[in-house]
C-alpha positions in Angstrom: 93.6 69.0 96.7 91.4 66.9 94.8 90.2 68.2 91.4 91.4 71.6 92.6 91.8 73.7 89.6 93.4 76.6 91.1 96.6 78.5 92.5 98.2 78.5 96.1 100.2 81.8 97.3 102.5 82.9 100.3 103.9 79.6 100.4 107.7 79.1 101.7 110.1 77.6 99.4 110.8 74.7 101.5 107.8 72.8 100.7 108.4 69.2 100.4 104.7 67.3 100.2 102.0 68.0 97.9 98.8 66.1 97.5 97.5 67.3 93.8 95.0 67.1 90.9 95.5 62.9 91.0 94.5 62.7 94.5 97.7 61.0 95.2 100.9 62.3 96.5 103.4 63.3 94.2 105.9 60.2 95.1 103.0 58.2 93.0 104.2 59.5 89.4 103.0 62.9 89.3 105.7 65.5 88.6 106.5 68.2 90.3 108.2 70.9 88.4 109.7 74.0 89.5 110.1 77.5 87.3 112.0 80.0 88.2 112.9 83.2 86.0 116.6 82.5 86.3 116.7 78.6 85.5 113.2 78.3 83.5 111.5 74.6 84.0 113.1 72.2 86.1 112.4 69.1 88.0 111.1 69.7 91.7 110.6 66.7 92.9 109.1 63.0 92.1 108.3 61.8 88.2 109.7 62.8 85.0 111.0 66.0 83.8 109.1 68.5 81.7 109.8 67.8 78.1 110.2 70.9 76.3 113.1 72.0 73.7 114.3 75.1 75.9 113.8 75.9 79.7 110.9 78.2 79.1 112.5 81.2 81.3 110.2 83.4 79.6 106.7 84.0 81.8 104.5 84.1 78.8 106.1 80.7 76.8 105.9 78.8 80.0 102.3 79.4 80.7 101.7 78.6 77.4 103.3 75.4 77.3 101.2 74.5 80.7 98.0 75.5 79.2 98.6 73.1 76.1 100.6 70.3 77.9 98.7 67.2 79.1 99.2 66.5 83.2 98.6 65.2 85.2 101.3 67.8 86.8 101.9 70.3 89.3 103.9 73.5 88.2 105.4 75.4 91.2 106.0 79.4 90.1 108.5 80.8 92.5 108.6 84.7 92.8 105.7 84.8 89.8 104.2 88.0 91.4 105.3 90.4 89.6 104.1 89.1 86.5 100.7 89.4 87.6 100.3 92.9 87.0 103.0 92.6 84.1 100.7 91.8 81.4 96.7 91.0 81.3 97.9 87.9 78.7 99.7 86.3 81.8 96.3 86.1 83.9 94.0 85.1 80.8 97.0 82.1 80.5 95.7 81.5 84.2 92.2 81.4 83.8 92.5 79.1 80.9 94.3 76.6 82.9 92.1 76.3 85.7 89.1 76.1 83.5 90.9 73.2 81.0 91.7 71.2 84.5 89.1 68.6 83.5 90.9 68.3 80.2 94.3 68.8 80.8 94.6 68.3 84.4 97.4 70.4 85.8 97.7 72.4 88.8 99.5 75.6 89.1 101.2 76.5 92.6 102.3 80.4 92.9 105.2 80.3 95.3 105.9 84.0 96.8 106.4 86.2 100.2 103.5 88.1 99.2 101.0 87.9 96.4 97.9 89.7 95.9 95.2 87.8 93.6 94.0 89.4 90.6 90.3 89.5 90.9 89.5 87.3 87.8 91.4 84.5 89.6 90.1 84.6 92.8 87.3 82.4 92.9 89.7 79.2 91.5 92.5 80.2 93.7 92.8 78.9 97.5 95.9 80.6 99.9 97.8 78.9 102.0 100.0 80.3 104.5 102.0 77.8 106.4 102.7 77.3 110.2 105.7 79.3 111.6 108.0 77.1 114.2 106.6 76.2 116.9 108.6 76.7 120.5 109.6 73.3 120.6 110.9 73.3 117.2 112.9 77.0 118.1 114.3 75.3 120.9 115.6 72.6 119.0 117.3 74.9 116.4 118.8 76.8 118.9 120.2 73.6 120.1 121.5 72.8 116.6 123.3 76.2 116.3 124.6 75.7 119.4 126.0 72.4 118.3 127.3 73.5 115.8 129.3 76.3 117.4 130.9 73.8 120.2 131.7 71.7 117.5 133.8 74.5 116.0 135.5 75.4 119.7 136.7 71.9 121.0 133.3 71.1 122.4 133.0 74.2 124.5 129.3 74.5 125.5 127.3 77.9 124.7 126.9 80.0 127.8 122.9 80.7 128.8 120.4 80.5 131.5 116.8 79.0 130.9 115.0 82.7 131.8 117.1 84.3 128.8 116.7 81.1 126.6 112.7 81.4 126.7 113.1 85.1 126.2 114.9 84.4 123.1 111.9 81.6 122.5 109.1 84.2 122.6 111.1 87.0 120.9 112.2 84.4 117.8 108.0 83.6 117.3 106.9 84.9 114.1 109.4 84.7 112.0 110.2 81.2 109.6 112.7 78.7 110.1 115.2 80.5 107.7 115.0 83.6 109.5 114.8 82.1 112.8 118.4 80.6 112.1 119.8 83.5 111.1 118.7 85.4 114.5 119.7 82.5 116.4 122.9 82.3 114.6 124.0 85.7 115.4 123.6 85.7 118.8 125.5 82.5 119.5 128.3 82.9 116.9 129.0 86.2 118.0 130.3 85.5 121.5 129.5 81.8 122.6 126.6 83.1 124.6 122.9 83.6 124.6 122.8 87.0 127.5 120.4 89.5 127.7 122.2 91.8 125.6 121.4 89.6 122.5 117.5 90.0 123.0 117.4 93.8 121.9 119.9 93.0 119.0 117.6 89.6 118.0 114.6 91.7 117.8 116.3 94.5 115.9 117.6 92.2 113.4 114.0 90.4 113.3 112.2 93.7 113.1 114.6 94.4 109.2 113.8 90.8 108.4 110.1 91.4 108.7 110.5 94.1 106.7 108.1 97.4 107.8 107.6 99.6 104.5 108.9 103.0 106.9 105.6 103.7 108.4 106.1 101.7 111.9 109.7 102.0 113.5 111.6 99.9 115.7 112.6 101.9 118.7 116.4 100.6 119.9 116.9 102.5 122.6 114.2 101.8 125.4 114.3 103.7 128.9 114.2 101.9 132.7 112.0 103.4 135.0 115.0 103.8 137.1 115.4 107.9 135.3 111.3 108.0 135.7 110.5 110.0 138.4 107.2 109.9 139.9 104.3 107.8 138.0 104.2 105.0 140.8 100.5 103.8 140.2 101.5 103.2 136.9 104.6 101.4 137.8 102.5 99.4 140.1 100.0 98.6 137.9 102.6 97.1 134.9 104.7 95.3 137.8 101.4 93.4 138.6 100.9 92.4 135.1 104.1 91.7 133.2 104.1 87.8 133.9 100.7 87.5 133.5 100.8 89.7 129.7 103.9 87.2 128.5 102.4 83.7 129.9 98.6 84.2 129.6 96.6 82.4 127.1 93.4 84.4 127.8 92.9 87.8 129.6 96.0 89.4 128.8 96.3 93.2 129.4 95.6 95.0 126.4 97.0 98.7 126.7 96.8 101.8 128.8 96.1 105.3 127.7 98.4 107.8 129.1 97.2 111.3 128.7 98.4 114.4 130.0 100.5 117.9 129.6 102.8 118.0 126.8 106.4 117.2 128.3 105.0 115.6 131.1 106.7 112.4 130.6 104.1 110.3 128.8 106.8 109.3 125.5 109.7 108.5 128.4 106.9 106.4 130.3 106.2 104.6 126.7 109.5 103.7 126.3 110.0 102.5 130.1 107.3 99.8 129.6 109.1 98.3 126.9 112.1 98.1 129.0 110.3 97.4 132.1 108.8 94.2 130.7 112.1 93.1 128.3 110.2 93.5 125.1 110.7 95.1 121.6 109.1 98.6 121.3 107.6 99.7 118.4 106.1 103.3 117.2 103.5 103.9 114.8 103.9 106.8 113.0 101.0 108.4 112.0 102.9 111.2 109.7 103.5 108.3 107.5 100.6 106.7 107.9 98.3 108.7 105.6 98.5 108.7 102.1 96.9 110.6 99.4 95.8 107.6 97.6 91.9 106.2 98.5 92.5 103.3 100.7 96.1 103.3 100.9 96.0 104.7 104.6 94.1 101.8 105.5 96.2 99.3 103.8 99.5 100.9 105.7 97.6 100.4 109.3 96.6 97.1 108.6 100.5 96.2 107.4 101.7 98.2 110.3 99.1 95.7 112.7 100.2 92.6 110.8 103.9 93.7 111.4 103.3 94.3 115.4 101.8 90.6 115.6 104.9 89.1 114.0 107.0 90.5 116.5 104.8 89.9 119.4 105.2 89.9 122.4 106.1 93.5 122.0 104.9 97.2 123.2 103.5 98.7 120.0 103.4 102.7 121.0 100.9 105.0 119.6 102.4 108.9 120.4 99.6 111.2 119.8 97.2 109.3 119.0 94.4 112.1 118.5 96.2 113.4 115.3 95.8 110.5 113.4 92.2 109.2 114.9 90.8 112.6 115.1 87.3 112.2 113.3 87.0 115.3 111.3 84.9 116.4 107.9 87.8 117.1 106.2 89.6 114.6 104.9 87.1 112.2 103.0 85.9 110.2 106.2 89.7 108.8 106.2 90.0 109.1 109.8 86.8 107.6 110.5 88.0 104.4 108.1 91.0 104.7 110.4 89.7 104.1 113.7 87.0 101.3 112.5 90.4 99.6 111.2 92.2 100.2 114.3 88.9 99.2 116.6 88.5 96.1 114.9 91.7 94.9 115.3 92.1 96.2 118.9 88.7 93.8 119.7 89.9 90.5 117.9 93.5 90.6 118.1 94.7 87.6 120.6 98.6 88.2 120.0 100.5 89.6 122.8 100.7 93.6 121.2 100.6 95.8 124.2 99.1 99.0 123.5 100.7 102.4 125.0 98.6 105.5 123.3 99.9 108.8 124.2 97.6 111.8 124.2 97.6 115.4 124.8 94.0 116.4 124.2 91.1 113.5 125.1 88.6 115.7 123.5 90.1 115.0 120.2 89.7 111.0 120.9 86.5 109.3 120.1 84.9 107.5 123.1 84.7 104.2 121.6 88.7 104.4 122.1 89.1 104.5 125.8 86.3 102.5 126.7 87.2 99.4 128.7 87.7 96.4 126.6 89.4 98.4 124.2 91.9 99.7 126.5 92.6 98.7 130.5 93.2 101.7 131.7 93.4 105.6 131.1 96.5 107.1 133.2 96.3 110.9 133.9 100.0 112.7 133.6 99.9 115.7 135.8 102.3 118.5 136.4 105.6 117.0 138.8 104.7 118.0 142.4 107.7 119.0 144.4 109.3 115.8 145.5 108.9 114.2 142.0 110.7 117.6 140.9 113.5 117.0 142.8 113.9 113.5 141.5 113.5 114.8 138.0 116.7 117.2 139.2 118.2 114.1 140.4 118.1 112.4 137.4 119.3 114.6 134.8 122.3 116.2 136.5 123.0 112.3 137.3 122.6 111.5 133.7 125.2 114.3 132.7 127.7 113.4 135.0 127.1 116.2 137.6 127.4 116.0 141.4 124.1 116.5 142.3 125.2 116.6 145.7 126.7 119.9 145.5 123.2 121.5 144.8 120.0 122.2 147.0 117.7 120.1 145.0 114.7 121.3 147.3 115.6 124.5 146.3 115.8 124.2 142.6 112.4 122.1 143.3 110.6 124.9 144.6 111.5 127.5 142.2 110.9 125.3 139.2 106.8 125.0 140.3 104.7 124.5 137.4 107.6 122.9 135.3 107.7 119.5 133.3 110.4 117.3 133.3 111.2 118.5 129.6 111.5 122.0 130.9 113.6 120.9 133.8 116.0 119.1 131.7 116.5 122.2 129.5 117.0 123.9 132.4 119.9 122.0 133.2 121.0 122.1 129.7 120.6 125.9 129.3 122.9 126.0 132.5 125.7 123.5 131.1 125.8 125.9 128.1 126.8 128.8 130.4 129.0 127.1 132.4 131.3 126.1 129.7 131.5 130.0 128.5 133.0 130.4 131.7 134.9 127.5 133.7 132.5 124.5 132.6 131.4 123.8 136.1 128.0 124.0 136.5 126.4 126.1 139.9 123.0 126.6 141.7 122.5 129.9 140.1 123.7 128.8 136.6 120.2 126.4 137.0 118.0 128.9 139.0 118.9 131.8 136.3 117.8 129.4 133.6 114.9 128.6 134.8 114.0 132.3 135.7 114.1 132.8 132.2 111.5 130.3 130.8 108.1 130.7 130.7 106.7 127.0 131.2 103.8 125.2 129.9 101.6 125.8 132.7 101.7 129.5 132.3 102.1 129.5 128.5 98.4 127.1 128.3 97.4 127.6 132.0 93.6 127.4 130.4 94.3 124.2 128.1 96.1 122.5 131.3 93.1 123.6 133.9 90.3 122.1 131.4 92.2 119.1 130.9 92.9 118.6 134.4 88.7 119.6 135.5 88.1 116.4 132.6 91.0 114.0 134.0 89.5 114.3 137.6 87.1 111.4 138.4 87.9 110.0 135.0 91.0 108.7 135.0 93.9 107.1 137.2 96.4 109.5 138.4 99.9 108.3 137.0 
C-alpha cells in the first residue's frame, strides 16, 4: 500500500506478508511490529525490533510512541477495537499518525474480528477481509486431519464416501482456516469416520463459532417429509430443485411462502425442507429482532442475514413473517425500514440461502414481498382432507408407540373433519392422559371422545379461514 497512511481492519491474525508504506515487501527491511495488550510491542516480521525502554502495554503510550517515532515501520495492533471508544485521545493519536504519514512514514494496521472505524478516521482508512478457504483448501485440510488421525491409529484409514465428503465441504464454507480445522477434527477424531450423522453436529458447532447475538437461532432438530402428511405439490416442487439449489451457480431457487391455517403444518414443513435437502436450519426470531433504540432493529436484521450467508448453504426459516413486517404507523416506520433492508438483501443475495417464510394472514404482508423474483412460489396449506387426516393419525400414533392397526383410521378421520394436524395430535395426547388414569391402553373411544370435546380452529375462526381460502383461490399453489 504505497503512500497509504491508514488503518486496515477485519484481518485474521495469520497474515504473513505486507506491502507497506516504503513501497516494498517488509522483508526488504521495513520492520513489522506487533502489539498486544498482554505483551506490548514485539517484533512481528522482518527488520529491527522496536527501540523502547518498556513494552508499551498501555494503548495511549503505544500510540504516543508511534506518533513520535520516525519510520518507516508497520505496526499491527491486535484486538484494538475496544480502545477506539474508550478514550477520544486514542482517536486523536491515530488521526495524527495518518496526517503525519509523509514525515513519519508509519502505517498502522488494526487486526480484529470486528471493528467499527470512528467517523473521524473514515477517510484515512481502508478495510480488508481476507479470502476464506476455497473448496480445494478445505479438502486439503480434511486430508491433513485424516492423515494425522491415521498416524495415531497405526495407519488405519478414515472411513467416508464421496457424497458425504462433498456435503461436509459445502457446510464448511464461510469459516476461517482455523475454525474449519476445529470442525473437521471434531468430525474425524470422534470415531475415525466422516458420516451423515456428523453433518448436523458440524453445522451446530459452526453456528456457535460464528456467533449469533441471540437473534438468529440454529434449529438442531429438523424433520423428514415422511413425518408430514399431504403437501404433495410442495414435496414434488422441492424434489425437482434440490440439486439445483446446492450446485447451480445461477438461477438458484430463492425460497417459498407457506400460507395457511394455524396448526396446519407450516412450521413442520419448514423444518422438513432442511431435513429433505440435508441443510442446516436457521430460524429468524422477529420477537428478538426489534429493539427500542433507533437503527438497532435494522442492524440486527443485517447481522442475521450476514450470519445466514456465512452458514450457506442453509435454509432460513422466517416464522409468522407478517408479525415482523406488517407496515403500520405506530412504530416510527421501523417495520418499513426492516422491510426495505430485507427486500434489498433478497434482490442482491447470491449465496445459497433458501428462505421458507410462513404466514397466517397474507393481508398483513406488503405485496412487494410475495411477488415473483423475491420468492419463487406461494403455497397454500389448507385444512387436511380425509385421506390426509388418516395419515396424520397414523403418524402420531406410531410416534407414540401405539399400534395403529388397532384403530379404525377412516372412522377417526371422519369424526375429525375440520381438524388441523396440530389439533389431531392434541386429541391423541389427551386420549393418552385418559388411558394412563385407567390401564394405559389407548382405545378408539378415547380418541373419539377427545375429538368430540374439542372445538377446532375451523369452527372458532370460520369467517377468517373462509376469507383466507377465498384469497388463496387462484392466487396460490395448493401445497
